[in-house]
N, CA, C, O and the ligand as a Tripos MOL2 file, in Angstrom:
@<TRIPOS>MOLECULE
protein
  313   311    79     0     0
PROTEIN
NO_CHARGES

@<TRIPOS>ATOM
      1 N          50.6550    9.4870   15.8390 N.3       1 MET1
      2 CA         49.5040    8.7080   16.0460 C.3       1 MET1
      3 C          48.3010    9.4720   16.6910 C.2       1 MET1
      4 O          48.4010    9.9790   17.8090 O.2       1 MET1
      5 N          47.2170    9.5290   15.9770 N.am      2 LYS2
      6 CA         46.0740   10.1830   16.4220 C.3       2 LYS2
      7 C          45.2990    9.3060   17.4130 C.2       2 LYS2
      8 O          45.1920    8.0950   17.2210 O.2       2 LYS2
      9 N          44.7960    9.8800   18.3990 N.am      3 GLU3
     10 CA         44.0580    9.0840   19.4370 C.3       3 GLU3
     11 C          42.6220    9.6710   19.5410 C.2       3 GLU3
     12 O          42.3880   10.8370   19.2220 O.2       3 GLU3
     13 N          41.6820    8.8290   19.9940 N.am      4 GLY4
     14 CA         40.3550    9.3090   20.2790 C.3       4 GLY4
     15 C          39.3520    9.2120   19.1290 C.2       4 GLY4
     16 O          38.1600    9.4800   19.2770 O.2       4 GLY4
     17 N          39.8950    8.8170   17.9810 N.am      5 CYS5
     18 CA         38.8790    8.6360   16.9020 C.3       5 CYS5
     19 C          39.1040    7.4090   16.1860 C.2       5 CYS5
     20 O          39.2440    7.4100   14.9630 O.2       5 CYS5
     21 N          39.1480    6.3130   16.9150 N.am      6 GLY6
     22 CA         39.4320    4.9820   16.3240 C.3       6 GLY6
     23 C          38.2560    4.4500   15.5780 C.2       6 GLY6
     24 O          37.1610    5.0060   15.6660 O.2       6 GLY6
     25 N          38.4460    3.4120   14.8630 N.am      7 PRO7
     26 CA         37.3620    2.8480   13.9210 C.3       7 PRO7
     27 C          36.2890    2.1930   14.8090 C.2       7 PRO7
     28 O          35.2080    1.8840   14.3100 O.2       7 PRO7
     29 N          36.5330    1.9880   16.0170 N.am      8 PHE8
     30 CA         35.5700    1.2130   16.8230 C.3       8 PHE8
     31 C          34.5520    2.1220   17.6470 C.2       8 PHE8
     32 O          33.7480    1.6290   18.4380 O.2       8 PHE8
     33 N          34.6410    3.3730   17.4180 N.am      9 GLN9
     34 CA         33.8070    4.3770   18.1010 C.3       9 GLN9
     35 C          32.3530    4.0640   17.7570 C.2       9 GLN9
     36 O          31.4970    4.0700   18.6410 O.2       9 GLN9
     37 N          32.0630    3.7900   16.4800 N.am     10 ASN10
     38 CA         30.6540    3.4970   16.1250 C.3      10 ASN10
     39 C          30.5520    1.9610   15.6800 C.2      10 ASN10
     40 O          30.6100    1.5670   14.5150 O.2      10 ASN10
     41 N          30.4010    1.2180   16.7480 N.am     11 LEU11
     42 CA         30.1780   -0.2430   16.4390 C.3      11 LEU11
     43 C          28.8440   -0.3630   15.7160 C.2      11 LEU11
     44 O          27.8450    0.2990   15.9980 O.2      11 LEU11
     45 N          28.9310   -1.2580   14.7730 N.am     12 PRO12
     46 CA         27.6020   -1.3690   13.9680 C.3      12 PRO12
     47 C          26.5030   -2.1260   14.7390 C.2      12 PRO12
     48 O          26.3470   -3.3410   14.6180 O.2      12 PRO12
     49 N          25.7870   -1.3840   15.5010 N.am     13 VAL13
     50 CA         24.6550   -2.0310   16.2250 C.3      13 VAL13
     51 C          23.3720   -1.3100   15.8760 C.2      13 VAL13
     52 O          23.3820   -0.1560   15.4470 O.2      13 VAL13
     53 N          22.2940   -1.9940   16.0630 N.am     14 ILE14
     54 CA         20.9480   -1.3520   15.7990 C.3      14 ILE14
     55 C          20.3750   -1.3820   17.2720 C.2      14 ILE14
     56 O          20.6710   -2.2770   18.0630 O.2      14 ILE14
     57 N          19.5970   -0.4110   17.5530 N.am     15 LYS15
     58 CA         18.9780   -0.2510   18.9210 C.3      15 LYS15
     59 C          17.4580   -0.4120   18.9040 C.2      15 LYS15
     60 O          16.7480    0.1310   18.0580 O.2      15 LYS15
     61 N          17.0150   -1.1670   19.8590 N.am     16 CYS16
     62 CA         15.6010   -1.3430   19.9830 C.3      16 CYS16
     63 C          15.0890   -0.1730   20.8930 C.2      16 CYS16
     64 O          15.8540    0.4350   21.6420 O.2      16 CYS16
     65 N          13.7600    0.1070   20.7880 N.am     17 GLU17
     66 CA         13.2990    1.2170   21.6780 C.3      17 GLU17
     67 C          13.3970    0.8370   23.1200 C.2      17 GLU17
     68 O          13.3130    1.7200   23.9740 O.2      17 GLU17
     69 N          13.5730   -0.4430   23.4600 N.am     18 CYS18
     70 CA         13.7130   -0.7380   24.9110 C.3      18 CYS18
     71 C          15.1670   -0.4920   25.3540 C.2      18 CYS18
     72 O          15.4650   -0.5690   26.5450 O.2      18 CYS18
     73 N          16.0500   -0.2040   24.4300 N.am     19 GLY19
     74 CA         17.4490    0.1020   24.8190 C.3      19 GLY19
     75 C          18.3510   -0.9790   24.4580 C.2      19 GLY19
     76 O          19.5650   -0.7800   24.4470 O.2      19 GLY19
     77 N          17.8080   -2.2030   24.1370 N.am     20 ALA20
     78 CA         18.6140   -3.3250   23.8500 C.3      20 ALA20
     79 C          19.4090   -3.0670   22.4680 C.2      20 ALA20
     80 O          18.8530   -2.4650   21.5490 O.2      20 ALA20
     81 N          20.6210   -3.5050   22.3650 N.am     21 GLU21
     82 CA         21.4650   -3.4030   21.1790 C.3      21 GLU21
     83 C          21.6950   -4.7670   20.5000 C.2      21 GLU21
     84 O          22.0180   -5.7790   21.1220 O.2      21 GLU21
     85 N          21.5020   -4.7050   19.1770 N.am     22 ILE22
     86 CA         21.7750   -5.9560   18.4780 C.3      22 ILE22
     87 C          22.9000   -5.6510   17.4410 C.2      22 ILE22
     88 O          22.8460   -4.7240   16.6320 O.2      22 ILE22
     89 N          23.8820   -6.5050   17.5560 N.am     23 LEU23
     90 CA         25.0310   -6.3390   16.7070 C.3      23 LEU23
     91 C          24.7080   -6.6100   15.2940 C.2      23 LEU23
     92 O          24.1290   -7.6390   14.9470 O.2      23 LEU23
     93 N          25.1030   -5.6370   14.4380 N.am     24 LEU24
     94 CA         24.8860   -5.7990   12.9220 C.3      24 LEU24
     95 C          25.9960   -6.7400   12.3570 C.2      24 LEU24
     96 O          27.1890   -6.4580   12.4740 O.2      24 LEU24
     97 N          25.5760   -7.8000   11.7780 N.am     25 ILE25
     98 CA         26.5340   -8.8140   11.2810 C.3      25 ILE25
     99 C          26.2530   -9.0340    9.7540 C.2      25 ILE25
    100 O          25.1840   -8.7240    9.2290 O.2      25 ILE25
    101 N          27.2920   -9.5880    9.1040 N.am     26 ARG26
    102 CA         27.0990   -9.8620    7.6830 C.3      26 ARG26
    103 C          26.1410  -11.0890    7.3370 C.2      26 ARG26
    104 O          25.4600  -11.1270    6.3120 O.2      26 ARG26
    105 N          26.1630  -11.9750    8.1980 N.am     27 GLN27
    106 CA         25.3490  -13.1600    7.9580 C.3      27 GLN27
    107 C          23.8320  -12.8600    8.1580 C.2      27 GLN27
    108 O          23.3190  -12.8220    9.2760 O.2      27 GLN27
    109 N          23.1950  -12.6640    7.0710 N.am     28 VAL28
    110 CA         21.8650  -12.2610    6.9900 C.3      28 VAL28
    111 C          20.9040  -13.1550    7.8390 C.2      28 VAL28
    112 O          20.0090  -12.6390    8.5080 O.2      28 VAL28
    113 N          21.0900  -14.4070    7.8020 N.am     29 GLU29
    114 CA         20.3080  -15.3770    8.4970 C.3      29 GLU29
    115 C          20.4280  -15.2080    9.9980 C.2      29 GLU29
    116 O          19.4330  -15.2290   10.7230 O.2      29 GLU29
    117 N          21.6710  -15.0390   10.4590 N.am     30 LEU30
    118 CA         21.8760  -14.8370   11.8570 C.3      30 LEU30
    119 C          21.2800  -13.5160   12.3890 C.2      30 LEU30
    120 O          20.6940  -13.3980   13.4660 O.2      30 LEU30
    121 N          21.4980  -12.5850   11.5280 N.am     31 MET31
    122 CA         20.9310  -11.2070   11.7530 C.3      31 MET31
    123 C          19.4280  -11.2510   11.9940 C.2      31 MET31
    124 O          18.8870  -10.7600   12.9850 O.2      31 MET31
    125 N          18.7640  -11.9150   10.9490 N.am     32 SER32
    126 CA         17.3010  -12.0030   11.1130 C.3      32 SER32
    127 C          16.7980  -12.8030   12.2610 C.2      32 SER32
    128 O          15.7260  -12.5810   12.8240 O.2      32 SER32
    129 N          17.6940  -13.8130   12.5990 N.am     33 LYS33
    130 CA         17.3320  -14.6380   13.7770 C.3      33 LYS33
    131 C          17.3920  -13.7510   15.0630 C.2      33 LYS33
    132 O          16.4960  -13.7420   15.9080 O.2      33 LYS33
    133 N          18.4790  -13.0430   15.1250 N.am     34 ALA34
    134 CA         18.6720  -12.1250   16.3060 C.3      34 ALA34
    135 C          17.4480  -11.0900   16.4300 C.2      34 ALA34
    136 O          16.9230  -10.8230   17.5110 O.2      34 ALA34
    137 N          17.0710  -10.5660   15.2590 N.am     35 ILE35
    138 CA         15.9180   -9.6420   15.3740 C.3      35 ILE35
    139 C          14.7290  -10.3810   15.7490 C.2      35 ILE35
    140 O          13.9800   -9.9140   16.6070 O.2      35 ILE35
    141 N          14.4760  -11.5280   15.1690 N.am     36 ASN36
    142 CA         13.2250  -12.2260   15.5520 C.3      36 ASN36
    143 C          13.0930  -12.7020   16.9140 C.2      36 ASN36
    144 O          12.0020  -12.7530   17.4820 O.2      36 ASN36
    145 N          14.2840  -13.0830   17.4910 N.am     37 SER37
    146 CA         14.2580  -13.4540   18.8170 C.3      37 SER37
    147 C          13.9940  -12.3760   19.9020 C.2      37 SER37
    148 O          13.3570  -12.5330   20.9440 O.2      37 SER37
    149 N          14.6000  -11.2660   19.4630 N.am     38 HIS38
    150 CA         14.3010  -10.0750   20.2640 C.3      38 HIS38
    151 C          12.9170   -9.5750   20.1780 C.2      38 HIS38
    152 O          12.3530   -9.1540   21.1880 O.2      38 HIS38
    153 N          12.3120   -9.6010   18.9680 N.am     39 VAL39
    154 CA         10.9720   -9.3460   18.7940 C.3      39 VAL39
    155 C          10.0370  -10.3100   19.5750 C.2      39 VAL39
    156 O           9.0070   -9.8940   20.1050 O.2      39 VAL39
    157 N          10.4000  -11.5320   19.6260 N.am     40 GLU40
    158 CA          9.6270  -12.5080   20.3740 C.3      40 GLU40
    159 C           9.6820  -12.2700   21.8330 C.2      40 GLU40
    160 O           8.7120  -12.5280   22.5450 O.2      40 GLU40
    161 N          10.7970  -11.7800   22.3070 N.am     41 GLU41
    162 CA         10.8680  -11.3980   23.8220 C.3      41 GLU41
    163 C           9.8110  -10.3650   24.1650 C.2      41 GLU41
    164 O           9.1180  -10.4540   25.1780 O.2      41 GLU41
    165 N           9.7120   -9.3640   23.2630 N.am     42 HIS42
    166 CA          8.6820   -8.3020   23.4870 C.3      42 HIS42
    167 C           7.3760   -8.9160   23.4780 C.2      42 HIS42
    168 O           6.5710   -8.6990   24.3850 O.2      42 HIS42
    169 N           7.1040   -9.7310   22.4210 N.am     43 ARG43
    170 CA          5.7010  -10.3630   22.2660 C.3      43 ARG43
    171 C           5.3170  -11.1530   23.4220 C.2      43 ARG43
    172 O           4.1460  -11.2010   23.8010 O.2      43 ARG43
    173 N           6.3060  -11.8020   24.0190 N.am     44 ALA44
    174 CA          6.0080  -12.7420   25.1970 C.3      44 ALA44
    175 C           5.5330  -11.9980   26.3910 C.2      44 ALA44
    176 O           4.8450  -12.5580   27.2450 O.2      44 ALA44
    177 N           5.9150  -10.6310   26.4820 N.am     45 ARG45
    178 CA          5.4860   -9.9060   27.5880 C.3      45 ARG45
    179 C           4.0700   -9.3160   27.5450 C.2      45 ARG45
    180 O           3.5550   -8.7660   28.5180 O.2      45 ARG45
    181 N           3.4790   -9.4650   26.3650 N.am     46 VAL46
    182 CA          2.1910   -8.9670   26.1930 C.3      46 VAL46
    183 C           1.1650  -10.0660   26.0500 C.2      46 VAL46
    184 O           1.2730  -10.8990   25.1510 O.2      46 VAL46
    185 N           0.1480  -10.0850   26.9410 N.am     47 SER47
    186 CA         -0.8370  -11.2210   27.0220 C.3      47 SER47
    187 C          -1.8420  -11.0650   25.9370 C.2      47 SER47
    188 O          -2.2730  -12.0840   25.3970 O.2      47 SER47
    189 N          -2.2380   -9.9490   25.5820 N.am     48 ASP48
    190 CA         -3.2090   -9.7820   24.4930 C.3      48 ASP48
    191 C          -2.5820  -10.0540   23.1390 C.2      48 ASP48
    192 O          -1.6490   -9.3470   22.7600 O.2      48 ASP48
    193 N          -3.0340  -11.0150   22.4150 N.am     49 SER49
    194 CA         -2.3360  -11.4730   21.2350 C.3      49 SER49
    195 C          -2.4000  -10.4830   20.0720 C.2      49 SER49
    196 O          -1.4970  -10.4050   19.2400 O.2      49 SER49
    197 N          -3.5230   -9.7160   20.0470 N.am     50 ILE50
    198 CA         -3.6080   -8.6770   19.0230 C.3      50 ILE50
    199 C          -2.6180   -7.5210   19.2880 C.2      50 ILE50
    200 O          -1.9230   -7.0550   18.3860 O.2      50 ILE50
    201 N          -2.5850   -7.1080   20.4790 N.am     51 LYS51
    202 CA         -1.6200   -6.0560   20.8870 C.3      51 LYS51
    203 C          -0.1790   -6.5360   20.7260 C.2      51 LYS51
    204 O           0.7130   -5.7820   20.3360 O.2      51 LYS51
    205 N           0.0100   -7.7710   21.0310 N.am     52 ALA52
    206 CA          1.3270   -8.3790   20.8520 C.3      52 ALA52
    207 C           1.8100   -8.3300   19.4340 C.2      52 ALA52
    208 O           2.9630   -7.9890   19.1690 O.2      52 ALA52
    209 N           0.9290   -8.6700   18.5170 N.am     53 ASP53
    210 CA          1.2090   -8.6820   17.1030 C.3      53 ASP53
    211 C           1.5530   -7.2010   16.6030 C.2      53 ASP53
    212 O           2.5000   -6.9960   15.8440 O.2      53 ASP53
    213 N           0.7580   -6.2260   17.0600 N.am     54 VAL54
    214 CA          1.0270   -4.8340   16.6810 C.3      54 VAL54
    215 C           2.3500   -4.3600   17.2590 C.2      54 VAL54
    216 O           3.0790   -3.6460   16.5700 O.2      54 VAL54
    217 N           2.6930   -4.7160   18.4720 N.am     55 LEU55
    218 CA          3.9170   -4.3320   19.0560 C.3      55 LEU55
    219 C           5.0740   -4.9980   18.3710 C.2      55 LEU55
    220 O           6.0870   -4.3490   18.1130 O.2      55 LEU55
    221 N           4.9600   -6.2810   18.0630 N.am     56 ALA56
    222 CA          6.0080   -7.0350   17.3360 C.3      56 ALA56
    223 C           6.2770   -6.4870   16.0210 C.2      56 ALA56
    224 O           7.4270   -6.4460   15.5810 O.2      56 ALA56
    225 N           5.2080   -6.0350   15.3280 N.am     57 LYS57
    226 CA          5.3680   -5.4950   13.9990 C.3      57 LYS57
    227 C           6.1480   -4.1550   14.0980 C.2      57 LYS57
    228 O           7.0720   -3.8990   13.3260 O.2      57 LYS57
    229 N           5.7570   -3.3470   15.0370 N.am     58 ARG58
    230 CA          6.3860   -2.0870   15.2050 C.3      58 ARG58
    231 C           7.8530   -2.1830   15.4380 C.2      58 ARG58
    232 O           8.6650   -1.5090   14.8040 O.2      58 ARG58
    233 N           8.1720   -3.0520   16.3770 N.am     59 ILE59
    234 CA          9.5740   -3.2140   16.7970 C.3      59 ILE59
    235 C          10.4510   -3.8800   15.6750 C.2      59 ILE59
    236 O          11.6370   -3.5980   15.5060 O.2      59 ILE59
    237 N           9.7870   -4.7390   14.9670 N.am     60 GLU60
    238 CA         10.5690   -5.3750   13.8070 C.3      60 GLU60
    239 C          10.8200   -4.3430   12.7440 C.2      60 GLU60
    240 O          11.9220   -4.3120   12.1970 O.2      60 GLU60
    241 N           9.8610   -3.4890   12.4140 N.am     61 ASP61
    242 CA          9.9770   -2.4450   11.4260 C.3      61 ASP61
    243 C          11.0600   -1.5250   11.8730 C.2      61 ASP61
    244 O          11.9110   -1.1740   11.0560 O.2      61 ASP61
    245 N          11.0970   -1.0950   13.1360 N.am     62 HIS62
    246 CA         11.9270   -0.1910   13.7370 C.3      62 HIS62
    247 C          13.4590   -0.6900   13.5910 C.2      62 HIS62
    248 O          14.3820    0.0530   13.2560 O.2      62 HIS62
    249 N          13.5800   -2.0150   13.8850 N.am     63 LEU63
    250 CA         14.9360   -2.7190   13.8260 C.3      63 LEU63
    251 C          15.4170   -2.8300   12.3610 C.2      63 LEU63
    252 O          16.5600   -2.4990   12.0440 O.2      63 LEU63
    253 N          14.5360   -3.2920   11.4990 N.am     64 ILE64
    254 CA         14.8880   -3.4740   10.0390 C.3      64 ILE64
    255 C          15.2080   -2.1720    9.3630 C.2      64 ILE64
    256 O          16.0810   -2.1190    8.4970 O.2      64 ILE64
    257 N          14.5400   -1.1520    9.7280 N.am     65 LYS65
    258 CA         14.8050    0.2150    9.2010 C.3      65 LYS65
    259 C          16.1780    0.5770    9.4670 C.2      65 LYS65
    260 O          16.8800    1.0880    8.5940 O.2      65 LYS65
    261 N          16.6190    0.3190   10.7160 N.am     66 GLN66
    262 CA         17.9580    0.6920   11.1040 C.3      66 GLN66
    263 C          19.0180   -0.1830   10.3580 C.2      66 GLN66
    264 O          20.1440    0.2620   10.1360 O.2      66 GLN66
    265 N          18.6760   -1.2930   10.0190 N.am     67 VAL67
    266 CA         19.6560   -2.1690    9.2860 C.3      67 VAL67
    267 C          19.8800   -1.5720    7.9530 C.2      67 VAL67
    268 O          21.0110   -1.4740    7.4780 O.2      67 VAL67
    269 N          18.7920   -1.1640    7.3350 N.am     68 PHE68
    270 CA         18.9910   -0.5490    5.9790 C.3      68 PHE68
    271 C          19.7110    0.8110    6.1280 C.2      68 PHE68
    272 O          20.4780    1.1640    5.2330 O.2      68 PHE68
    273 N          19.5150    1.5530    7.1570 N.am     69 GLU69
    274 CA         20.1710    2.8070    7.3120 C.3      69 GLU69
    275 C          21.6910    2.5880    7.4570 C.2      69 GLU69
    276 O          22.5090    3.2910    6.8640 O.2      69 GLU69
    277 N          22.0410    1.5190    8.3240 N.am     70 LYS70
    278 CA         23.4030    1.2780    8.4900 C.3      70 LYS70
    279 C          24.1160    0.8110    7.2720 C.2      70 LYS70
    280 O          25.2770    1.1530    7.0510 O.2      70 LYS70
    281 N          23.4010   -0.0100    6.4330 N.am     71 ILE71
    282 CA         24.0130   -0.4870    5.2640 C.3      71 ILE71
    283 C          24.2720    0.6770    4.2660 C.2      71 ILE71
    284 O          25.2820    0.7080    3.5620 O.2      71 ILE71
    285 N          23.2800    1.6610    4.2410 N.am     72 GLN72
    286 CA         23.5900    2.8110    3.4230 C.3      72 GLN72
    287 C          24.7220    3.6190    3.8120 C.2      72 GLN72
    288 O          25.4340    4.1210    2.9420 O.2      72 GLN72
    289 N          24.9710    3.8030    5.1420 N.am     73 VAL73
    290 CA         26.0680    4.5340    5.5490 C.3      73 VAL73
    291 C          27.4230    3.8100    5.1280 C.2      73 VAL73
    292 O          28.4250    4.4140    4.7450 O.2      73 VAL73
    293 N          27.3110    2.4460    5.2540 N.am     74 HIS74
    294 CA         28.5320    1.6650    4.8970 C.3      74 HIS74
    295 C          28.7870    1.7560    3.4800 C.2      74 HIS74
    296 O          29.9560    1.8550    3.1090 O.2      74 HIS74
    297 N          27.8170    1.7350    2.6130 N.am     75 LEU75
    298 CA         27.9820    1.6880    1.2220 C.3      75 LEU75
    299 C          28.6020    3.0660    0.7830 C.2      75 LEU75
    300 O          29.4060    3.1490   -0.1450 O.2      75 LEU75
    301 N          28.1730    4.1250    1.5120 N.am     76 SER76
    302 CA         28.6300    5.4870    1.0910 C.3      76 SER76
    303 C          30.1130    5.7120    1.5010 C.2      76 SER76
    304 O          30.7590    6.6520    1.0400 O.2      76 SER76
    305 N          30.6090    4.8540    2.3480 N.am     77 ASN77
    306 CA         31.9560    5.0000    2.8600 C.3      77 ASN77
    307 C          32.9470    4.1590    1.9640 C.2      77 ASN77
    308 O          34.1580    4.2850    2.1450 O.2      77 ASN77
    309 N          32.4940    3.3750    1.0790 N.am     78 ILE78
    310 CA         33.3010    2.5350    0.2080 C.3      78 ILE78
    311 C          34.0150    3.4990   -0.7910 C.2      78 ILE78
    312 O          34.7710    3.0480   -1.6510 O.2      78 ILE78
    313 ZN         13.5970   -4.3750   22.6740 Zn       79 ZN79
@<TRIPOS>BOND
     1     1     2 1
     2     2     3 1
     3     3     4 2
     4     3     5 am
     5     5     6 1
     6     6     7 1
     7     7     8 2
     8     7     9 am
     9     9    10 1
    10    10    11 1
    11    11    12 2
    12    11    13 am
    13    13    14 1
    14    14    15 1
    15    15    16 2
    16    15    17 am
    17    17    18 1
    18    18    19 1
    19    19    20 2
    20    19    21 am
    21    21    22 1
    22    22    23 1
    23    23    24 2
    24    23    25 am
    25    25    26 1
    26    26    27 1
    27    27    28 2
    28    27    29 am
    29    29    30 1
    30    30    31 1
    31    31    32 2
    32    31    33 am
    33    33    34 1
    34    34    35 1
    35    35    36 2
    36    35    37 am
    37    37    38 1
    38    38    39 1
    39    39    40 2
    40    39    41 am
    41    41    42 1
    42    42    43 1
    43    43    44 2
    44    43    45 am
    45    45    46 1
    46    46    47 1
    47    47    48 2
    48    47    49 am
    49    49    50 1
    50    50    51 1
    51    51    52 2
    52    51    53 am
    53    53    54 1
    54    54    55 1
    55    55    56 2
    56    55    57 am
    57    57    58 1
    58    58    59 1
    59    59    60 2
    60    59    61 am
    61    61    62 1
    62    62    63 1
    63    63    64 2
    64    63    65 am
    65    65    66 1
    66    66    67 1
    67    67    68 2
    68    67    69 am
    69    69    70 1
    70    70    71 1
    71    71    72 2
    72    71    73 am
    73    73    74 1
    74    74    75 1
    75    75    76 2
    76    75    77 am
    77    77    78 1
    78    78    79 1
    79    79    80 2
    80    79    81 am
    81    81    82 1
    82    82    83 1
    83    83    84 2
    84    83    85 am
    85    85    86 1
    86    86    87 1
    87    87    88 2
    88    87    89 am
    89    89    90 1
    90    90    91 1
    91    91    92 2
    92    91    93 am
    93    93    94 1
    94    94    95 1
    95    95    96 2
    96    95    97 am
    97    97    98 1
    98    98    99 1
    99    99   100 2
   100    99   101 am
   101   101   102 1
   102   102   103 1
   103   103   104 2
   104   103   105 am
   105   105   106 1
   106   106   107 1
   107   107   108 2
   108   107   109 am
   109   109   110 1
   110   110   111 1
   111   111   112 2
   112   111   113 am
   113   113   114 1
   114   114   115 1
   115   115   116 2
   116   115   117 am
   117   117   118 1
   118   118   119 1
   119   119   120 2
   120   119   121 am
   121   121   122 1
   122   122   123 1
   123   123   124 2
   124   123   125 am
   125   125   126 1
   126   126   127 1
   127   127   128 2
   128   127   129 am
   129   129   130 1
   130   130   131 1
   131   131   132 2
   132   131   133 am
   133   133   134 1
   134   134   135 1
   135   135   136 2
   136   135   137 am
   137   137   138 1
   138   138   139 1
   139   139   140 2
   140   139   141 am
   141   141   142 1
   142   142   143 1
   143   143   144 2
   144   143   145 am
   145   145   146 1
   146   146   147 1
   147   147   148 2
   148   147   149 am
   149   149   150 1
   150   150   151 1
   151   151   152 2
   152   151   153 am
   153   153   154 1
   154   154   155 1
   155   155   156 2
   156   155   157 am
   157   157   158 1
   158   158   159 1
   159   159   160 2
   160   159   161 am
   161   161   162 1
   162   162   163 1
   163   163   164 2
   164   163   165 am
   165   165   166 1
   166   166   167 1
   167   167   168 2
   168   167   169 am
   169   169   170 1
   170   170   171 1
   171   171   172 2
   172   171   173 am
   173   173   174 1
   174   174   175 1
   175   175   176 2
   176   175   177 am
   177   177   178 1
   178   178   179 1
   179   179   180 2
   180   179   181 am
   181   181   182 1
   182   182   183 1
   183   183   184 2
   184   183   185 am
   185   185   186 1
   186   186   187 1
   187   187   188 2
   188   187   189 am
   189   189   190 1
   190   190   191 1
   191   191   192 2
   192   191   193 am
   193   193   194 1
   194   194   195 1
   195   195   196 2
   196   195   197 am
   197   197   198 1
   198   198   199 1
   199   199   200 2
   200   199   201 am
   201   201   202 1
   202   202   203 1
   203   203   204 2
   204   203   205 am
   205   205   206 1
   206   206   207 1
   207   207   208 2
   208   207   209 am
   209   209   210 1
   210   210   211 1
   211   211   212 2
   212   211   213 am
   213   213   214 1
   214   214   215 1
   215   215   216 2
   216   215   217 am
   217   217   218 1
   218   218   219 1
   219   219   220 2
   220   219   221 am
   221   221   222 1
   222   222   223 1
   223   223   224 2
   224   223   225 am
   225   225   226 1
   226   226   227 1
   227   227   228 2
   228   227   229 am
   229   229   230 1
   230   230   231 1
   231   231   232 2
   232   231   233 am
   233   233   234 1
   234   234   235 1
   235   235   236 2
   236   235   237 am
   237   237   238 1
   238   238   239 1
   239   239   240 2
   240   239   241 am
   241   241   242 1
   242   242   243 1
   243   243   244 2
   244   243   245 am
   245   245   246 1
   246   246   247 1
   247   247   248 2
   248   247   249 am
   249   249   250 1
   250   250   251 1
   251   251   252 2
   252   251   253 am
   253   253   254 1
   254   254   255 1
   255   255   256 2
   256   255   257 am
   257   257   258 1
   258   258   259 1
   259   259   260 2
   260   259   261 am
   261   261   262 1
   262   262   263 1
   263   263   264 2
   264   263   265 am
   265   265   266 1
   266   266   267 1
   267   267   268 2
   268   267   269 am
   269   269   270 1
   270   270   271 1
   271   271   272 2
   272   271   273 am
   273   273   274 1
   274   274   275 1
   275   275   276 2
   276   275   277 am
   277   277   278 1
   278   278   279 1
   279   279   280 2
   280   279   281 am
   281   281   282 1
   282   282   283 1
   283   283   284 2
   284   283   285 am
   285   285   286 1
   286   286   287 1
   287   287   288 2
   288   287   289 am
   289   289   290 1
   290   290   291 1
   291   291   292 2
   292   291   293 am
   293   293   294 1
   294   294   295 1
   295   295   296 2
   296   295   297 am
   297   297   298 1
   298   298   299 1
   299   299   300 2
   300   299   301 am
   301   301   302 1
   302   302   303 1
   303   303   304 2
   304   303   305 am
   305   305   306 1
   306   306   307 1
   307   307   308 2
   308   307   309 am
   309   309   310 1
   310   310   311 1
   311   311   312 2
@<TRIPOS>SUBSTRUCTURE
     1 MET1         2 RESIDUE 1 A MET
     2 LYS2         6 RESIDUE 1 A LYS
     3 GLU3        10 RESIDUE 1 A GLU
     4 GLY4        14 RESIDUE 1 A GLY
     5 CYS5        18 RESIDUE 1 A CYS
     6 GLY6        22 RESIDUE 1 A GLY
     7 PRO7        26 RESIDUE 1 A PRO
     8 PHE8        30 RESIDUE 1 A PHE
     9 GLN9        34 RESIDUE 1 A GLN
    10 ASN10       38 RESIDUE 1 A ASN
    11 LEU11       42 RESIDUE 1 A LEU
    12 PRO12       46 RESIDUE 1 A PRO
    13 VAL13       50 RESIDUE 1 A VAL
    14 ILE14       54 RESIDUE 1 A ILE
    15 LYS15       58 RESIDUE 1 A LYS
    16 CYS16       62 RESIDUE 1 A CYS
    17 GLU17       66 RESIDUE 1 A GLU
    18 CYS18       70 RESIDUE 1 A CYS
    19 GLY19       74 RESIDUE 1 A GLY
    20 ALA20       78 RESIDUE 1 A ALA
    21 GLU21       82 RESIDUE 1 A GLU
    22 ILE22       86 RESIDUE 1 A ILE
    23 LEU23       90 RESIDUE 1 A LEU
    24 LEU24       94 RESIDUE 1 A LEU
    25 ILE25       98 RESIDUE 1 A ILE
    26 ARG26      102 RESIDUE 1 A ARG
    27 GLN27      106 RESIDUE 1 A GLN
    28 VAL28      110 RESIDUE 1 A VAL
    29 GLU29      114 RESIDUE 1 A GLU
    30 LEU30      118 RESIDUE 1 A LEU
    31 MET31      122 RESIDUE 1 A MET
    32 SER32      126 RESIDUE 1 A SER
    33 LYS33      130 RESIDUE 1 A LYS
    34 ALA34      134 RESIDUE 1 A ALA
    35 ILE35      138 RESIDUE 1 A ILE
    36 ASN36      142 RESIDUE 1 A ASN
    37 SER37      146 RESIDUE 1 A SER
    38 HIS38      150 RESIDUE 1 A HIS
    39 VAL39      154 RESIDUE 1 A VAL
    40 GLU40      158 RESIDUE 1 A GLU
    41 GLU41      162 RESIDUE 1 A GLU
    42 HIS42      166 RESIDUE 1 A HIS
    43 ARG43      170 RESIDUE 1 A ARG
    44 ALA44      174 RESIDUE 1 A ALA
    45 ARG45      178 RESIDUE 1 A ARG
    46 VAL46      182 RESIDUE 1 A VAL
    47 SER47      186 RESIDUE 1 A SER
    48 ASP48      190 RESIDUE 1 A ASP
    49 SER49      194 RESIDUE 1 A SER
    50 ILE50      198 RESIDUE 1 A ILE
    51 LYS51      202 RESIDUE 1 A LYS
    52 ALA52      206 RESIDUE 1 A ALA
    53 ASP53      210 RESIDUE 1 A ASP
    54 VAL54      214 RESIDUE 1 A VAL
    55 LEU55      218 RESIDUE 1 A LEU
    56 ALA56      222 RESIDUE 1 A ALA
    57 LYS57      226 RESIDUE 1 A LYS
    58 ARG58      230 RESIDUE 1 A ARG
    59 ILE59      234 RESIDUE 1 A ILE
    60 GLU60      238 RESIDUE 1 A GLU
    61 ASP61      242 RESIDUE 1 A ASP
    62 HIS62      246 RESIDUE 1 A HIS
    63 LEU63      250 RESIDUE 1 A LEU
    64 ILE64      254 RESIDUE 1 A ILE
    65 LYS65      258 RESIDUE 1 A LYS
    66 GLN66      262 RESIDUE 1 A GLN
    67 VAL67      266 RESIDUE 1 A VAL
    68 PHE68      270 RESIDUE 1 A PHE
    69 GLU69      274 RESIDUE 1 A GLU
    70 LYS70      278 RESIDUE 1 A LYS
    71 ILE71      282 RESIDUE 1 A ILE
    72 GLN72      286 RESIDUE 1 A GLN
    73 VAL73      290 RESIDUE 1 A VAL
    74 HIS74      294 RESIDUE 1 A HIS
    75 LEU75      298 RESIDUE 1 A LEU
    76 SER76      302 RESIDUE 1 A SER
    77 ASN77      306 RESIDUE 1 A ASN
    78 ILE78      310 RESIDUE 1 A ILE
    79 ZN79       313 GROUP 0 **** ****
């Protein structure tokens, strides 16, 4: 039995620039809800609505990009 290289070493999570982790799940709707609610958390901390929009867009892009990267890694492992 080999130890130290189990399948759970790389849990499928995406990371926000704030350090928060969002678990990658198969249910697309739940996944997009999780991303949206995290984006909204960031938006709520910014009082200037234009700045909040720019920030929200950047964070959303950053998170969604990682979703696609993870999916690609997954596909190449099949
Ligand atoms: Zn965040």
